[in-house]
N, C-alpha and C positions, 0 to 999 in steps of 0.2 A: 593324034598329033594336033597340037594347038594351032588355032588359026592365027595368022599374022594380024597384028594390030593395024587398024586403019590409021590413016594420017591424023584424023581427028583425035583418036585415042592416044596416039603418040604425043600430040601437041598438048592434050589435057594432062598427061602424065608428066611431061616436062614442066608445065606450068605449076602443077602440084609440088614438084621437087623445088622449084624456085620459091614458091610461097613458103614451103616448110623451112628452107634455108634462111629466108628473110625473117621468118618468125623466130628461129633460133638466134639469129644475129640480134634481132630486137630484144629478145629476152636477155641476152648477154649484156647489151648496153643498159637495159633497165636494171639488171642486177648490179652492174658497176655503179650506176647512178644512186641506187639505194645504199650501197656501201659508202659512197662519198657523203651522202646526206646523213647517214648515221654517224660517220666520223665528225661531220660538222656539228651535229647536235651534241655529241659528247664534248667536243671542244668548247662549244658555247656554254654547256653546263659547267664545265671546269672553270671557264673564265668567270662565270657568274658566281661560282662558289669562292673563287679567289677574291673577287670584288667584295663579296659579302664578308669574307674574313678580314679584308683590309678595313672595311667600314666598322666592323666589330672592334678591331684593334684601336681604331680612331676613337670609338665610343669609350673604350676602357682607358684610353690615354688622354682624354680631354682634361684640361687644367682643373676644372672644378671637381671632377671625379678623383683625380690624383690627390688633390688637396684634402678631399674628404677621407680617402683611404689613409693618408698620412695622419690626419687627426685621429681616426679610429685606432690605428696601430701605435701611435705614440702617446696621445693624451688619454683617450678613452680606455685604453688597456690598463691604466693605473687607477681607474675609479669604478665604483659600482654604478650601474646604469641609473639608479635612482638619484644620483648626485650630478648627472649630466645637465648642462645648461640647455636652453632651447636651441641655440646654435649647434651645440654638440649633438643633440638629437637629430637635427636636420642633416648633419654630416653622416650620422649613423644610418638614417633613413635613405639617404642618397646611395650609400654603399650597398645597403641591402637591396634596394630597388635596382641598382646597376647590375649587381651580380645575379639577381633574379631574372632580369631581362636577358642578360647574357646566356644564362642557363636555358631559358625558354627558346632562344634562337639555336642553341646547340642541340637541344632536343628535337627541333624541327630540321636538323641536319643542314642548316644554312651555312655553317662553317665547320671545319674539322675540330673536334673536341680536343685533340692532342695539342693544337696550337695554344689554346687557353690553359689547359691543365699544366702543360710544361712551363709556360711563361708566367702564369699568374697563380700557379698552384700554392706556393707558400703564402701569398697574400690572401687567397681565398680561404685557406685553412685558418690562418691567424685571425682574419676579420670575422669569420664564422664563429670561431671560439669566443671572441670578444662580444660579438653581437647576438649570440644565441640566447642569452638570458633576456636581453632587450626584446628580441623577436617573440620569445615565449610570453613575456609580459604583455606585449601588444596583442598577441593572438588570443589571450584570455580575457581581454576587456569586452564589455558588452558592445554588440554591434560589429565586432570583428569576426574573423573566420580563422579556424585552426590551420587552414592551408595557406594563409597569408605568407608570402615570400617563400613558399615551399620549394620553388625551383632553386633557390639559393641553397637549401638543404641538399637537394639532389646534386647540385654542382659540387658541393663539398664532399659528398659521398663518392663522386666520380674521381675527384683528386685523391681521396684516400685509397680507392680501389686501384688507381693507376700507379700510385707511387709505392705500392707494396711490392 
């Protein structure tokens, strides 16, 4: 027959039960706080991504870039790149650089690629078609690099793969 617990043992047992319950309650609050913090982090990341997408759209829609795309698609499409004026080459270079930077940001997952591919896909494809010989010529010059504006090539391939 077990011996009855002393008053000290009963008090110790009661205290252990209280500490255990308090520990579980603390863990429950901690778990809830972690879930709230994770939700806040996800919301912050989504807001940052949306802000980046808006900045990228602003970058693509700036007046000088739009004017350069218009020049490439309307004027330069009708001429061989060897006949372009210096101003036309500057427009071509701006479009190449603009789409190259856009692609590098998309590759870094700063903004959703679908946003750009859906809204600028025809322009990307058309500009790439017009500017490809120009880019090839620039890449082959001494001191240049074969990967120059290669992100623009990647972006065009993403448009092609997405629209199929």
